[in-house]
C-alpha positions as CSV (number, residue, x, y, z in Angstrom):
1,M,34.5,23.9,27.2
2,D,33.0,23.8,23.8
3,M,33.2,27.7,23.6
4,Y,29.6,27.7,22.3
5,R,30.7,26.0,19.1
6,P,27.9,24.2,17.2
7,F,27.8,20.5,16.9
8,L,30.2,19.3,14.1
9,A,30.8,16.0,12.5
10,P,34.1,14.7,11.2
11,G,34.9,16.4,7.9
12,D,32.8,19.6,8.6
13,I,34.5,22.9,8.3
14,A,33.4,25.9,10.4
15,L,34.5,29.5,10.3
16,L,33.0,31.2,13.3
17,T,33.5,34.4,15.5
18,R,33.0,34.7,19.2
19,D,29.6,36.2,18.4
20,S,28.5,32.8,16.7
21,N,28.2,34.3,13.2
22,G,30.1,32.7,10.4
23,L,30.1,29.9,7.7
24,I,29.8,26.2,8.1
25,L,30.5,23.7,5.3
26,R,29.1,20.3,6.3
27,R,29.7,16.9,4.9
28,G,27.3,16.0,2.1
29,G,27.4,19.5,0.7
30,V,25.1,21.4,3.1
31,T,26.3,24.9,3.5
32,E,25.2,27.1,6.4
33,L,25.6,30.9,6.4
34,R,24.6,32.3,9.8
35,G,24.4,35.6,11.7
36,T,22.7,34.1,14.6
37,A,20.8,30.8,15.4
38,L,17.6,32.7,14.4
39,A,19.2,34.4,11.2
40,K,20.8,31.9,8.9
41,I,20.5,30.4,5.4
42,F,20.9,26.8,4.5
43,F,21.8,25.5,1.0
44,D,20.7,21.9,0.7
45,P,22.3,20.1,-2.3
46,T,20.3,16.9,-1.8
47,R,17.0,18.7,-3.0
48,N,18.7,21.8,-4.5
49,Q,16.8,23.8,-1.8
50,V,17.7,27.1,-0.2
51,L,16.2,27.4,3.3
52,T,16.1,30.7,5.1
53,V,15.4,30.9,8.9
54,A,14.8,34.3,10.3
55,E,12.8,36.2,12.9
56,H,12.5,39.1,10.5
57,Y,13.1,38.8,6.7
58,R,13.5,41.7,4.3
59,L,14.4,41.8,0.6
60,Q,15.1,45.2,-0.9
61,T,15.5,45.8,-4.8
62,F,15.3,48.7,-7.2
63,G,11.8,47.5,-8.1
64,G,10.3,47.2,-4.6
65,S,10.6,45.4,-1.3
66,V,9.4,42.4,0.5
67,E,9.3,42.3,4.3
68,W,8.1,39.5,6.7
69,K,8.3,40.8,10.2
70,N,7.2,40.1,13.8
71,T,6.3,42.9,16.0
72,L,8.3,43.3,19.2
73,A,6.5,42.0,22.3
74,E,7.4,45.2,24.3
75,K,5.6,47.2,21.6
76,K,2.2,45.7,22.6
77,P,0.6,46.2,26.1
78,N,-0.4,42.6,26.2
79,G,3.0,41.3,25.2
80,I,1.6,39.5,22.1
81,I,3.7,39.2,18.9
82,Q,2.0,40.0,15.7
83,A,3.2,39.0,12.3
84,Q,2.9,40.9,9.0
85,Y,4.0,40.2,5.4
86,K,4.3,43.3,3.2
87,M,5.1,43.6,-0.4
88,C,5.7,46.9,-2.2
89,A,6.2,47.0,-6.0
90,R,7.2,49.8,-8.4
91,Q,6.4,50.1,-12.1
92,Y,9.6,52.1,-12.6
93,A,12.8,51.5,-10.6
94,T,13.6,55.2,-10.4
95,S,10.3,56.2,-8.7
96,K,10.2,57.5,-5.1
97,G,7.2,55.5,-4.0
98,H,5.4,52.4,-5.3
99,S,2.3,51.5,-7.3
100,V,1.1,48.4,-5.5
101,Q,1.1,47.3,-1.8
102,L,0.1,44.0,-0.3
103,K,-0.2,43.3,3.4
104,I,-1.1,39.8,4.9
105,G,-1.5,38.9,8.4
106,A,-1.7,41.8,11.0
107,T,-2.4,44.4,8.4
108,E,-3.1,47.2,10.9
109,E,-5.8,48.4,8.7
110,N,-9.5,49.1,9.8
111,P,-11.6,46.0,10.4
112,I,-14.1,45.0,7.8
113,N,-17.6,45.7,9.3
114,L,-20.0,44.4,6.7
115,Q,-22.2,41.9,8.6
116,V,-24.6,42.7,11.3
117,G,-22.8,42.6,14.7
118,D,-19.2,43.1,13.2
119,A,-18.9,46.5,14.8
120,D,-19.8,45.0,18.2
121,E,-17.1,42.3,18.3
122,K,-14.9,42.3,21.2
123,E,-11.1,42.9,21.0
124,P,-8.9,39.7,20.9
125,I,-8.7,38.0,24.2
126,F,-5.2,36.9,25.7
127,S,-4.2,34.7,28.5
128,T,-0.8,33.6,30.0
129,K,0.9,30.3,30.0
130,K,3.8,29.3,32.3
131,V,6.7,27.9,30.3
132,P,9.5,26.2,32.2
133,I,13.1,27.3,31.5
134,T,16.6,26.3,32.7
135,L,18.9,29.1,33.7
136,S,22.6,29.1,33.0
137,D,23.4,27.9,36.6
138,G,21.2,24.9,36.1
139,T,18.2,26.2,38.2
140,E,14.6,25.7,36.9
141,T,12.1,28.5,36.7
142,S,9.1,29.5,34.6
143,I,8.0,32.7,32.7
144,D,4.5,33.8,31.8
145,V,4.1,33.8,28.0
146,P,1.0,35.6,26.5
147,V,-1.3,33.2,24.6
148,L,-4.1,34.3,22.1
149,V,-7.3,32.7,23.2
150,A,-9.9,34.5,20.8
151,V,-9.5,36.6,17.8
152,R,-11.6,39.3,16.1
153,D,-13.1,37.7,13.0
154,S,-13.6,41.0,11.2
155,D,-9.9,42.0,11.6
156,R,-8.5,42.7,8.0
157,V,-5.9,39.9,7.4
158,L,-5.4,40.8,3.7
159,D,-5.1,44.3,2.3
160,F,-4.2,45.1,-1.4
161,R,-3.8,48.7,-2.5
162,V,-3.0,50.3,-5.9
163,F,-1.8,53.9,-5.8
164,S,-2.3,56.6,-8.4
165,D,1.2,58.3,-8.3
166,E,4.3,56.4,-7.5
167,T,6.4,59.4,-8.1
168,K,5.6,60.5,-4.6
169,A,7.4,59.2,-1.7
170,E,6.0,56.3,0.4
171,S,5.1,58.7,3.2
172,E,3.0,60.8,0.8
173,L,0.9,57.9,-0.7
174,E,-1.8,57.8,1.9
175,G,-5.0,59.1,0.4
176,T,-4.0,58.4,-3.3
177,E,-5.4,54.9,-3.3
178,T,-7.4,54.1,-6.5
179,F,-8.1,50.5,-5.6
180,V,-8.4,48.8,-2.1
181,L,-9.3,45.2,-1.5
182,G,-9.6,43.9,2.0
183,M,-10.6,40.5,3.4
184,D,-11.2,39.4,7.0
185,R,-11.0,36.0,8.7
186,E,-14.7,35.4,8.0
187,G,-14.2,35.7,4.3
188,D,-15.9,39.0,4.1
189,L,-14.6,40.9,1.0
190,Q,-14.6,44.7,0.7
191,V,-13.6,46.3,-2.6
192,E,-13.3,50.1,-3.2
193,T,-12.2,51.5,-6.5
194,E,-11.9,54.9,-8.1
195,G,-12.1,53.3,-11.6
196,A,-14.6,51.4,-13.7
197,T,-15.2,47.7,-13.0
198,K,-15.9,45.0,-15.6
199,I,-16.7,41.4,-14.8
200,S,-17.0,39.2,-18.0
201,S,-17.5,35.5,-18.3
202,S,-17.6,33.3,-21.5
203,K,-19.9,30.8,-19.7
204,W,-22.1,32.3,-16.9
205,L,-21.8,34.4,-13.8
206,E,-23.4,33.4,-10.5
207,I,-23.9,35.7,-7.5
208,A,-25.3,33.6,-4.6
209,V,-26.0,34.5,-0.9
210,P,-27.0,31.2,0.7
211,G,-25.4,32.1,4.0
212,T,-26.2,34.4,6.8
213,T,-29.2,36.7,6.5
214,D,-29.8,40.3,7.8
215,N,-32.0,41.2,10.8
216,N,-35.2,40.7,8.9
217,G,-34.2,37.2,7.7
218,T,-33.6,38.5,4.0
219,K,-30.7,37.5,1.8
220,K,-29.7,40.5,-0.3
221,V,-27.7,41.4,-3.3
222,L,-27.3,45.0,-2.9
223,V,-26.5,47.4,-5.8
224,T,-26.2,51.0,-4.6
225,K,-24.3,54.2,-4.9
226,G,-25.2,55.2,-1.4
227,S,-25.1,53.4,1.9
228,Q,-26.9,50.2,3.0
229,G,-30.4,50.9,4.1
230,S,-31.0,53.8,1.5
231,T,-32.1,51.4,-1.3
232,E,-35.5,50.1,-2.4
233,P,-36.5,46.6,-3.5
234,V,-36.3,45.7,-7.1
235,M,-39.7,45.2,-8.9
236,M,-40.5,41.6,-10.0
237,G,-40.9,42.4,-13.7
238,R,-42.8,39.5,-15.0
239,S,-45.2,39.3,-12.2
240,F,-46.0,43.0,-12.3
241,L,-46.4,42.9,-16.1
242,T,-48.8,40.0,-15.9
243,D,-51.0,41.7,-13.4
244,L,-50.8,44.9,-15.3
245,S,-51.8,43.3,-18.6
246,N,-54.8,41.6,-16.9
247,S,-55.9,44.9,-15.3
248,L,-55.6,46.9,-18.6
249,T,-57.4,44.2,-20.5
250,E,-60.2,44.4,-18.0
251,I,-60.4,48.2,-18.4
252,T,-60.2,48.3,-22.1
253,T,-63.0,45.6,-22.3
254,V,-65.3,47.9,-20.4
255,L,-64.3,51.0,-22.4
256,K,-64.8,49.3,-25.7
257,G,-68.2,48.1,-24.6
258,L,-68.9,51.9,-24.3
259,N,-67.6,52.4,-27.9
260,I,-64.5,54.2,-26.5
261,A,-61.3,53.5,-28.4
262,T,-58.1,52.7,-26.5
263,P,-55.5,52.4,-29.1
264,I,-52.5,53.4,-26.8
265,T,-53.6,51.0,-24.1
266,D,-54.0,48.3,-26.8
267,S,-50.4,49.0,-27.9
268,L,-49.2,48.7,-24.3
269,V,-50.9,45.4,-23.7
270,A,-49.4,44.1,-26.9
271,G,-46.0,45.2,-25.8
272,I,-46.4,43.5,-22.5
273,T,-47.4,40.3,-24.2
274,T,-44.3,40.4,-26.3
275,S,-42.2,41.1,-23.4
276,L,-43.5,38.2,-21.3
277,S,-42.5,35.8,-24.2
278,S,-39.1,37.2,-25.4
279,G,-38.0,40.1,-23.0
280,P,-38.0,43.4,-24.9
281,P,-39.4,46.1,-24.9
282,Y,-40.2,46.2,-21.1
283,L,-38.0,43.4,-19.8
284,S,-34.2,43.5,-20.1
285,Q,-31.2,41.3,-19.2
286,T,-29.2,44.3,-18.3
287,L,-29.4,46.1,-14.9
288,E,-28.2,49.7,-14.6
289,S,-28.1,51.3,-11.2
290,E,-27.2,54.7,-10.0
């Protein structure tokens, strides 16, 4: 008999249609603008707060768009619902495409396989859970709802991209990325850039790898232009120069005992001695790698 009207208190004013959309002005100043029970906006005067309730949310402006969506259950074979937050921003409002794109959640991008065993991870595991419901005629029944049991840790849950040309339409931006940053649930970070990179600090910079090691039990900081495994270990400069100096001194001592002059070797030993105390000319605080 209530004709599906919402619960109202004395003094409330409601303007509704037979489809349950409308406007409700409640005592105390709370205003509710609703399309459905899952698509509505609350204006709370007690805290000057605007609360939006929605299954899908989208904001479109000349400068870009924000979308927070849930995938439809029927779109996935396992019936699971994925969520994704996507933000696109333009530098110029008249552009066809956008310059920056941020995805969070189910980014639908390739997994980040940086650690040993990442590529061998299993796909997410799902199960079902029976949820009781009451039908309109009052009878009780239950439905099977998919439940996520295990996730794939290397799935990319954050993807940030910068594009070179926002004058192109959004459908044409693929392949024009100049910067891509991805992060998975394990905290693995993958950065790809077409430009130069500068990291500066007025104090100090620490790069530490105290965590998981590779197959050989070695913790690595890898600087390479190629792929992993095609690099060589970095020489221990001070240890090598110390041993080299001792060796050259031993050789020059023998040669000088034979009255053979070794001016170039003497100069080399002197340079090594200077380097071991102050750095130059053979030890540097700068690493350049190709």
